[in-house]
Structures are given as C-alpha cells and as structure tokens.
C-alpha positions in Angstrom: -19.2 9.9 -16.6 -16.4 7.4 -16.6 -13.7 8.4 -14.0 -10.0 7.6 -13.5 -8.1 8.7 -10.3 -4.3 8.7 -10.6 -1.4 10.0 -8.5 1.8 11.3 -10.0 4.9 10.0 -8.0 8.5 11.2 -8.5 11.6 12.2 -6.6 12.2 15.9 -6.0 12.8 17.8 -9.3 12.2 14.9 -11.7 9.5 16.9 -13.5 6.1 15.8 -12.3 4.6 19.3 -11.8 5.9 20.4 -15.3 4.3 17.2 -16.8 1.0 18.1 -15.1 1.2 21.5 -16.7 1.4 19.9 -20.2 -1.4 17.4 -19.4 -3.6 20.3 -18.6 -2.7 22.3 -21.7 -3.1 19.4 -24.1 -6.4 18.2 -22.7 -8.0 21.5 -23.3 -8.3 22.5 -19.6 -7.1 26.0 -20.5 -9.0 28.3 -22.7 -7.3 29.5 -25.9 -4.9 32.4 -25.2 -5.5 32.0 -21.4 -2.5 33.3 -19.5 -1.1 30.5 -17.3 2.0 30.4 -15.2 4.5 27.6 -15.3 4.2 24.9 -12.6 0.6 25.9 -12.1 0.0 23.4 -9.3 2.8 24.9 -7.2 0.7 27.7 -5.9 2.4 28.1 -2.5 5.2 30.8 -2.5 7.6 28.3 -0.8 6.9 25.7 -3.4 7.8 28.1 -6.2 10.9 29.4 -4.4 12.2 26.0 -3.5 11.1 24.2 -6.7 9.4 21.4 -4.7 5.9 20.2 -4.1 4.9 20.5 -0.4 1.1 20.1 -0.4 -0.8 17.5 -2.3 -3.2 19.1 -4.8 -5.8 17.9 -7.2 -6.6 18.8 -10.8 -8.9 17.3 -13.4 -8.7 16.8 -17.2 -11.1 15.2 -19.7 -9.9 12.8 -22.4 -12.2 11.0 -24.9 -15.2 11.4 -22.6 -13.4 10.2 -19.4 -12.6 12.5 -16.5 -9.0 11.9 -15.2 -8.5 13.3 -11.7 -4.7 14.0 -11.2 -3.2 14.2 -7.7 0.3 15.9 -7.5 2.1 14.2 -4.6 5.1 15.7 -2.7 8.4 14.0 -3.7 10.2 14.5 -0.4 9.9 11.9 2.4 9.5 14.7 5.0 6.0 15.3 3.5 5.1 11.6 3.5 2.0 12.3 5.5 0.5 13.9 2.4 1.5 10.9 0.3 0.0 8.3 2.5 -3.4 10.1 2.7 -3.8 10.7 -1.0 -2.9 7.2 -2.1 -6.2 6.2 -0.6 -8.0 8.4 -3.1 -6.5 6.9 -6.3 -6.6 3.7 -8.3 -3.4 4.1 -10.3 -0.1 5.9 -10.3 2.3 7.5 -12.7 5.9 6.8 -11.5 8.1 9.5 -13.1 11.9 8.8 -13.1 14.6 11.1 -14.4 16.4 9.5 -17.4 19.8 10.5 -16.1 19.5 10.4 -12.3 17.5 7.1 -12.3 15.8 5.8 -9.1 16.5 7.9 -6.1 15.3 7.5 -2.4 12.1 9.5 -2.5 10.9 7.6 -5.6 11.5 4.4 -3.6 9.6 5.8 -0.6 6.4 6.7 -2.4 6.5 3.7 -4.8 6.8 1.4 -1.8 3.6 3.0 -0.4 1.8 2.6 -3.7 2.8 -1.0 -4.2 1.6 -1.9 -0.7 -1.7 -0.3 -1.5 -2.0 -2.7 -4.5 -1.7 -0.1 -7.2 -0.3 -1.1 -10.6 1.9 1.9 -11.7 2.7 3.2 -15.1 6.4 4.1 -15.4 7.4 7.3 -17.3 11.1 7.8 -18.0 11.1 11.6 -18.1 13.7 14.1 -19.4 14.7 11.7 -22.2 16.0 14.7 -24.1 18.9 15.1 -21.6 22.4 14.6 -23.1 23.3 12.2 -20.3 20.0 10.2 -20.5 20.4 6.4 -20.0 17.0 5.0 -20.7 17.7 1.3 -20.7 19.7 1.3 -17.5 16.9 3.3 -15.8 14.3 0.8 -16.9 16.4 -2.0 -15.3 16.7 0.1 -12.1 13.0 0.6 -11.9 12.4 -3.2 -12.3 14.9 -4.0 -9.6 13.3 -1.4 -7.3 9.8 -2.9 -7.8 11.2 -6.4 -7.1 13.1 -5.2 -4.0 9.9 -3.7 -2.7 8.0 -7.0 -3.0 5.9 -6.2 -6.1 3.6 -8.9 -7.4 4.1 -10.5 -10.9 1.3 -8.3 -12.2 2.9 -5.1 -10.7 6.3 -6.1 -12.2 4.7 -6.3 -15.7 4.4 -2.5 -15.8 3.9 -0.5 -19.0 6.6 2.1 -19.7 6.7 5.3 -21.7 9.6 7.7 -22.7 8.8 11.4 -22.2 9.9 14.9 -22.0 7.6 16.9 -19.8 9.2 20.2 -20.7 8.7 19.5 -24.5 5.3 18.0 -24.0 5.5 14.6 -25.5 5.4 10.9 -24.5 5.9 7.8 -26.6 6.0 4.0 -26.2 9.2 3.8 -28.4 12.4 5.5 -27.5 12.8 6.9 -31.0 9.0 7.4 -31.7 7.5 10.5 -33.4 7.6 12.6 -30.1 4.5 14.7 -31.0 2.3 15.0 -27.9 1.1 13.3 -24.8 -1.8 11.3 -26.4 0.1 8.0 -25.8 0.1 8.8 -22.0 -3.6 9.7 -21.9 -4.5 6.5 -23.8 -2.4 4.4 -21.5 -4.0 5.9 -18.4 -7.5 5.0 -19.8 -6.4 1.5 -20.7 -4.3 0.6 -17.7 -5.8 2.4 -14.7 -9.1 0.8 -13.5 -12.2 2.7 -12.8 -12.9 3.2 -9.0 -14.4 0.2 -7.3 -17.3 1.7 -5.4 -20.8 1.0 -4.1 -23.1 3.5 -5.9 -26.3 2.5 -4.1 -25.0 2.4 -0.6 -25.3 5.5 1.8 -22.9 8.3 1.0 -19.4 8.0 2.6 -15.9 9.5 2.1 -12.7 9.6 4.0 -11.2 13.1 4.6 -7.7 13.0 3.0 -6.8 16.7 2.6 -7.8 19.6 4.9 -7.3 23.2 4.0 -8.8 26.6 5.0 -10.6 29.1 2.8 -11.2 32.7 3.9 -14.8 32.5 2.8 -15.7 28.8 3.2 -13.8 27.9 6.3 -12.6 24.3 6.6 -12.5 22.5 3.3 -12.1 18.7 3.3 -11.1 16.8 0.2 -11.5 13.1 -0.5 -12.9 10.4 -2.8 -16.6 9.4 -2.6 -16.3 5.7 -1.7 -20.0 4.9 -1.9 -23.3 6.5 -2.7 -23.9 10.1 -4.0 -23.1 13.4 -2.4 -25.8 16.0 -2.8 -25.8 19.7 -1.9 -27.5 20.5 1.5 -27.8 16.8 2.5 -27.5 16.0 6.2 -24.1 14.6 7.3 -22.5 12.9 10.2 -18.8 12.5 11.0 -17.4 9.3 12.4 -14.0 8.8 14.1 -11.9 5.7 13.3 -13.3 4.1 16.6 -16.9 4.6 15.5 -17.7 7.7 17.7 -19.9 10.4 16.1 -17.8 13.6 16.2 -20.4 15.9 14.8 -23.5 16.2 12.6 -24.1 19.0 10.1 -25.1 19.8 6.5 -23.2 19.8 3.3 -23.4 23.5 2.6 -20.8 23.6 -0.2 -20.0 20.7 -2.7 -17.2 21.2 -5.2 -15.6 19.0 -7.8 -12.3 19.6 -9.8 -12.4 21.0 -13.3 -8.9 21.7 -14.6 -7.1 23.6 -11.8 -10.3 25.0 -10.3 -12.8 23.8 -7.7 -16.2 24.2 -9.2 -19.5 24.1 -7.3 -21.7 21.2 -8.3 -25.2 20.0 -7.1 -24.2 16.4 -6.7 -21.2 14.0 -7.1 -21.2 10.3 -7.8 -19.2 7.5 -6.2 -15.6 7.4 -7.4 -15.2 11.2 -7.9 -12.8 13.3 -5.9 -14.7 16.2 -4.2 -14.2 19.0 -1.7 -16.8 19.8 0.9 -17.4 22.7 3.4 -19.8 23.1 6.2 -18.3 21.0 9.0 -16.5 22.5 12.0 -14.9 19.5 13.7 -14.2 16.9 11.0 -10.5 16.3 10.3 -8.1 13.8 8.7 -8.8 10.8 8.5 -12.4 10.9 9.7 -15.3 9.3 7.7 -17.9 11.8 6.5 -21.2 10.2 5.5 -25.0 10.1 5.4 -26.9 9.9 8.8 -27.7 6.2 8.2 -24.0 5.2 7.8 -23.3 2.6 10.5 -19.5 2.2 10.6 -16.4 4.3 9.6 -14.5 3.4 6.4 -11.0 2.0 6.9 -8.1 4.5 6.8 -4.4 3.9 6.2 -2.2 4.3 9.3 0.4 7.1 9.1 4.1 6.5 9.9 5.1 8.2 13.2 7.2 11.3 13.5 11.0 10.8 13.9 12.3 14.2 14.8 11.2 16.9 17.4 12.0 20.5 18.0 11.0 22.9 20.8 9.1 26.1 19.7 9.4 28.8 22.3 8.3 32.4 22.6 11.0 35.0 21.6 12.2 36.3 25.0 15.3 38.1 23.7 15.9 41.9 24.0 14.6 42.5 20.4 11.3 40.6 21.0 8.2 42.2 19.5 10.1 44.7 17.3 9.9 42.8 14.0 6.8 40.6 14.3 3.1 41.0 15.1 2.4 37.6 16.6 4.6 37.0 19.7 2.5 35.5 22.5 2.5 31.8 23.5 -1.3 31.7 22.9 -0.9 32.8 19.3 1.9 30.3 18.7 0.0 27.5 20.4 -3.2 28.1 18.3 -1.2 28.2 15.1 0.7 25.0 15.8 -2.4 23.0 16.8 -4.1 24.2 13.7 -1.2 23.0 11.6 -1.2 19.6 13.3 -4.9 19.3 12.6 -4.4 19.5 8.8 -1.0 17.8 8.7 -1.2 14.3 10.1 2.6 13.9 10.0 3.1 16.6 12.7 2.3 16.1 16.4 2.2 19.1 18.8 2.4 18.8 22.6 2.9 21.2 25.5 6.5 21.2 26.7 7.8 21.0 30.3 9.3 24.4 29.7 7.1 27.5 30.3 5.6 29.0 27.1 7.2 26.3 24.9 5.8 23.5 22.7 7.2 20.2 21.4 6.7 19.9 17.6 7.4 16.4 16.2 7.6 15.7 12.4 9.3 13.7 9.7 12.5 15.7 9.2 14.3 19.0 9.2 12.8 20.2 5.9 9.2 19.6 6.9 9.7 21.5 10.2 11.8 24.2 8.4 8.9 24.8 6.0 6.5 25.2 8.9 8.8 27.7 10.7 9.3 29.7 7.4 5.5 29.8 6.8 4.9 31.0 10.4 7.7 33.6 10.0 6.0 35.0 6.9 2.7 35.2 8.7 4.3 37.6 11.3 5.3 35.2 14.1 8.4 35.5 16.3 9.8 32.3 17.6 12.9 30.7 19.2 13.7 27.2 18.0 15.7 24.6 19.8 18.1 22.0 18.3 16.4 19.1 16.5 16.5 15.8 18.3 15.4 12.3 17.3 12.6 10.4 18.9 13.7 7.1 20.2 11.6 4.1 21.2 11.9 0.8 23.1 12.2 -2.4 21.1 8.9 -4.3 21.8 10.8 -7.6 22.1 14.1 -6.9 23.9 13.2 -3.6 25.6 16.4 -2.1 24.2 16.6 1.5 23.0 16.1 2.1 19.3 16.6 5.2 17.2 15.4 6.2 13.7 17.8 5.1 10.9 18.1 6.6 7.4 19.3 5.3 4.1 21.6 8.0 2.6 22.4 7.9 -1.1 25.4 10.1 -1.9 26.6 11.0 -5.5 30.1 12.5 -5.4 33.1 13.0 -7.7 35.5 10.2 -7.1 38.3 12.3 -5.5 35.8 13.4 -2.7 34.5 9.9 -1.9 37.2 9.2 0.8 36.4 12.3 2.9 32.6 11.6 2.7 33.1 7.9 3.8 35.4 9.1 6.7 32.9 11.8 7.9 29.8 9.6 7.7 31.6 6.7 9.4 32.5 9.1 12.2 28.8 9.8 12.5 28.0 6.1 12.9 27.1 5.5 9.3 27.6 2.0 7.7 28.7 1.9 4.1 26.4 -0.6 2.4 27.2 -0.1 -1.3 29.8 1.7 -3.4 29.6 1.7 -7.2 30.6 4.0 -10.1 27.7 6.1 -11.5 29.3 7.4 -14.7 31.1 10.7 -15.5 33.8 10.1 -12.8 31.2 10.0 -10.0 30.7 7.4 -7.3 27.3 6.4 -5.7 27.7 5.6 -2.0 24.8 4.0 0.0 24.9 4.4 3.8 22.7 3.2 6.7 23.1 6.0 9.3 21.2 7.2 12.4 19.0 10.2 11.6 20.8 12.3 14.3 24.1 11.6 12.5 22.9 13.6 9.5 21.7 16.6 11.6 24.0 19.5 10.8 26.1 17.5 8.3 24.8 19.0 5.0 26.8 22.2 5.1 30.0 20.2 5.9 29.1 17.8 3.1 28.9 20.7 0.5 32.2 22.1 1.7 33.9 18.8 1.5 32.7 18.1 -2.0 33.2 21.7 -3.3 29.5 22.0 -3.8 29.3 19.2 -6.3 27.9 16.4 -4.1 24.3 15.4 -4.0 22.8 13.6 -1.0 19.4 12.1 -0.7 18.0 10.4 2.4 15.1 8.1 3.2 13.7 6.9 6.6 14.7 3.2 6.8 13.0 2.2 10.1 14.4 1.8 13.6 17.7 0.3 14.7 19.7 -0.2 18.0 21.0 3.0 19.6 24.5 3.7 18.2 25.9 5.6 21.2 27.2 9.1 21.3 28.0 11.0 18.1 30.5 13.7 18.0 28.9 17.1 17.4 30.3 20.5 16.2 34.0 20.8 16.8 34.0 24.6 17.0 32.8 27.0 19.7 30.8 30.3 19.4 31.7 34.0 19.5 29.2 35.5 21.9 28.3 39.1 22.3 28.8 40.7 25.7 27.1 44.0 24.8 23.9 45.4 23.4 23.8 47.8 20.4 24.9 47.8 16.8 27.9 46.0 15.5 30.8 48.3 14.6 33.1 47.9 11.6 36.3 48.5 13.7 35.4 45.9 16.2 34.4 43.2 13.7 37.7 43.7 11.8 39.6 42.5 14.8 37.1 39.8 15.7 37.3 38.1 12.3 40.8 36.9 13.3 39.1 34.7 15.9 36.8 32.8 13.5 34.0 33.2 11.0 31.5 36.0 11.5 27.7 35.8 11.0 27.0 39.6 11.3 27.8 42.8 9.4 28.4 46.3 10.6 25.1 47.9 11.6 23.4 44.7 12.6 21.6 44.7 15.9 23.4 42.6 18.6 22.7 41.8 22.2 24.2 40.0 25.2 24.2 36.3 24.6 23.7 36.6 20.8 26.1 34.4 18.7 28.1 36.6 16.4 30.2 33.9 14.7 32.0 30.6 14.9 35.1 30.5 17.1 38.1 28.9 15.4 38.7 26.9 18.6 36.4 24.4 20.4 35.5 26.8 23.3 33.0 29.7 23.4 34.4 33.2 23.6 32.7 36.4 24.9 33.6 39.4 22.7 32.6 43.0 22.3 31.2 43.8 18.8 30.4 47.5 19.6 33.9 48.6 20.6 34.8 51.8 18.8 38.2 53.2 17.8 39.5 55.7 20.3 40.1 59.0 18.4 43.1 61.2 19.0 44.1 64.6 17.6 47.2 63.2 16.0 47.0 62.2 12.3 49.8 60.8 10.1 49.8 59.6 6.5 49.4 55.9 6.2 48.5 55.6 9.9 45.0 54.1 9.3 45.2 51.0 7.1 42.1 50.0 5.2 40.1 47.7 7.3 38.7 45.1 5.0 36.0 42.8 6.3 35.5 39.3 5.0 31.8 38.9 4.0 29.9 37.3 6.8 28.5 33.8 6.5 24.7 34.1 6.2 22.8 31.0 7.1 19.4 29.9 5.7 16.8 28.9 8.3 17.4 25.2 7.8 21.2 25.7 8.0 20.8 27.6 11.3 18.5 25.0 12.8 21.0 22.2 11.9 24.0 24.3 13.2 22.9 25.1 16.8 24.0 22.9 19.8 21.8 21.9 22.7 22.5 25.1 24.7 21.7 27.4 21.7 18.6 28.6 20.0 17.6 30.0 16.6 15.7 33.3 16.9 13.3 33.6 14.0 11.4 36.8 13.1 9.9 38.1 9.9 13.0 40.3 9.4 15.9 38.1 10.5 17.3 34.7 11.6 19.7 35.1 14.5 21.6 32.6 16.6 21.7 33.0 20.4 22.6 31.1 23.6 19.7 29.6 25.5 20.8 31.5 28.6 21.7 35.1 27.6 23.3 36.0 30.9 26.9 34.7 31.0 26.6 33.8 34.8 23.4 31.8 34.1 25.3 30.0 31.3 28.1 29.0 33.6 25.6 27.7 36.3 23.8 25.7 33.6 27.1 24.2 32.4 28.1 23.2 35.9 24.7 21.7 36.5 25.0 19.7 33.2 28.5 18.4 34.1 27.3 17.3 37.6 24.3 15.5 36.1 26.5 13.7 33.5 28.9 12.6 36.3 26.0 11.3 38.4 24.6 9.4 35.4 
C-alpha cells in the first residue's frame, strides 16, 4: 500500500488536535454512530485539563487507497525532545497557524527543526472563521518566518490552505465552498513524498517513542527505514556507537489504524509501527535484523537548560497523604521517566536522598511533578536554576537565553518593559499588533523569567500573553534581583485558627485557610516587607466570663492566595522548598528549625564575603 507519513506542527492552542479529530472523522476512521470524545488524541488527563499536547502520538487514516500516518506533535518548546524524535519518522509536515494570532514562538521552534530536516511543509491558516482573522498578513508572516529560518527556494514555495478545524473544512481559496477537508487530503497525497526506503535490505528502525503497557511492557514506536518487520523474527539492538545492547524476538508487532494500535503479521519499509518484546532497547537505539551491520543515524537532541532538586519529603506531615515516599521509589520513577523522555536527565545529587532533574523548562518539569503526585508520590522540590556552560572559544561563562514575545494592551507596555529590563532583558522589537495591543520582543536570560509570570499577569490585569522560546546561549548577565518580599513562617504545629489568621493578614498575603495543617518552618504567606517573620497561626482567643453587646466584631478573612504547582515552583527562593503530596501543595523553608535557618544564613553570608 502507498504510504504518507506527516507531522502536524502548531503553537499551543492553534487547533491541531481538533483538526486531527476532523481528519479521522471524514476519512471514515470512525464507525457510523461510534461515540468519540473531542480531542481524541489528547488521552492523558493532564493534556485534557491543560488543553495542550504533551506526548507525541500516532494515528492513521486512509484516503483514495493511500495510508496517511499522522503524528500529533507537542506545541510547547519544553517538550521539544518529543518533536525532535518524531520528525525523523515523517516525510512531510502540516504547519498550522492561527489566522488571528499569526506566527508565535513555538511555531518557530518546530518549523525550524522541520526545515533543517529538509521537509517541505504545507501551511494551513486555521481558525479562518474568527472575527479578527487576518489571513493575508499571516501568510506574509509565515513566508518571512521560513526565510528567516534559512528555508531553501523549494521550501519557500509552500502550498497554503485556509481552514477551520472546528467546522471541518479546508480550501485553497479564502472564499471557497468550505465543504470538507478533501482539499487537504488531496494536497497531502500530491505534495508529501512517499518514504525513501530500502525494501530489500535487512530490517531496521530507530526507536523514536517509548511507552509502557500493563500487558505488553515496553512498547517502542518508530518508522521502518529498511526491509520488512515480521512477527517472531529475531532482533538485535544497536547503540549509536555500534555496540550490541541486547538480542531478542519480535513478540508483538502493531501498526496504526485510526486511533488504535492493531496487531499485524508483518510491516513494510516506510510504515510506522510499534513493537514489544525487548527489555533494554530505548530511544534512539537502532532495532534491526541480526545481520544488520551498523546503526542508523539519529538526530541529536538539544541539551536541558533548567534543573531542579527532587528530595524526599522530610517534613512533619510526611507519609500521611501519599503512598510512595522513599528515595528508592522516587529514584526508580525518575530514571524510568528519563529513559522514555530524552529531553530529561536525572543524576544523583550531592545531598542525601535527593536527585538532580534537568529539563527544558518549568512547564515540562511541572508536568512530571504533577504526574508523580497523581501516582501517589510525596516530594520536596527546590527552586529551579539554569544550567550554565563555558564558551568553547573564550572560556567565559554562558547561560541559556530566551526570546520572549509579549502581547499587551498599550497602557501596560511601559511596566512590562521596565520589569523585563530589570531582569536583564533586551528589547529587540516593538510594534502595534492591532486592537490597541503592542507586541514586544525581548532577548532575556532564562533565569530572568523564573517567577515572573504571576507578576506579569498582575501588571497587565490578566490580559497579557507571553510566549517564550529557547534562543541559544549568551554571556552571563550578572546578578538578577529576586523576590522583594519575605515570608510569614509558622513557629507552631497544629491547625490554623481563624482568630490568629485574622490578625496575621495585616502582615501580608496569606496562603492558608482556617483548619489547614501547619508546622514549624512552613510558609503561611507573603510578608509585606522584605524580611522573613516567624508567626503563630494557632493562637486562640483567650475567653473570659464577661460578655457585652458589640464587643466581638466580625472577623472577616481575605480569601487566601492559592498557588498552582508551577506558580509555587516559580515563587520559592533558594532557601525554600515546595512540598508536593497527592492532597496538597505547601511551601516551606529548607531548614524547618529556626536556629538551623539562622546558622545557614550566617554560613551563606560568610561564604559570599569570602568569594
């Protein structure tokens, strides 16, 4: 059967998963009257809750006798490890761009990877039914983007369609009939080449996606680069350096039909398959027939730029809310994650019962922590820090830099420029983007954006949108001012009392409510001043036998500020931790005992003076 392998590329929330839904429906992948959920490819709970694609997934449709394998790619740069792997499996790409928002950083990130691979994308201007759509301007933006990324003349001559994924149509003309997606299917068949493969060579494929199945164990997905895969055939696994990692047998061979993995007897070169039966093979090993002499080339993956410390929960409430609390359980889970996610690196920390986890960004590591939390783990997480390197030529210190694209209402542009400049950001471009908004482009150190997002939403009254993209390494920019406020720290164990919290709220913003469990060293709120303050949250009112009308005024509490996991991780300072359990997210000091905290502060001051 003729085959086409194609990736769908888009910025977060530009509609690619919705478009895949419609492609599956209109190609007949669903039976008549079959009950199907929206965004069927977003099977993960976190993907559905957040409305983003985190894991690359495959689906397959048939159109006019040709099988089209679709790969849904993550739109966020934090999950770039997924993108880099799966671009090796495809021969074409659909670049989806919102007709109103235009080209945004994550589109740029993935398109750059696709063009470097030599793919010739099809551009789909989606959501053309929006009232603020600007199709012609977006077309120009896409062309400028391709040119800036070094596209060849052939890649610049890209075909373009106008579409509405939600309404289920695509058309070559802006004012065409708008009936269905047949124009898109036909363009894929005409524009995307068939896989270039060696059908008569020994079987070989590169493992691009690794996941676990309760019944099958490790399942590896990739494209058959040469030969034919047959059920129960002997296999060997080659590392990139040519070492044989293991030998085995292909006990389960699956191909994609619609959304399902279907067992097949054999698969030909060019098809995307999933196999089981190997215990050691991982990404990006080459899996092939015993006579295979050398591994297939695999694309190198960008290095991590951010690291966090994952520690056991050693607080007073440890073990009460989670089932998995030991360092051995945490270690096994983290190394299993690193095996399947090539963008994450895990190492043992210098601290006891702690591990260093490095990744692409706060969102990627936040998703990992949230996943572990739902699996029953209890953890303590340290403040994120960037991973620096030495310039290979000068030997100077370099740090990761990001391009931040900010869309704000014009009245708020001044405060955003001021705050980002204070965080060592350089304003590279400032232009109106329509509707009274301004688009600002900054080059800023990655550490300058840690903890800024909440402040950004406050400064822009919740109307600002900020997108960011890793832009390489640049010279170290020097110290960046951190949080200006201190913490309200509990000096007692127990449950927070309404009476006590009423008087504490004068000191700053509270994070806890009456009845919440508290302990010595736990952070109860944000102090209005720059210093930390030890307070008593369990102090009760002293009762007397005297009562008078109007004596007790109503004690109204301001609702506490509840932080999400990502907000908490970005909020903490170097001497603070985020305690994560299945039931709660708490903030605490690294040293719970106040005397130990003072000793640690004195030690840090003497170290800085010596330096």
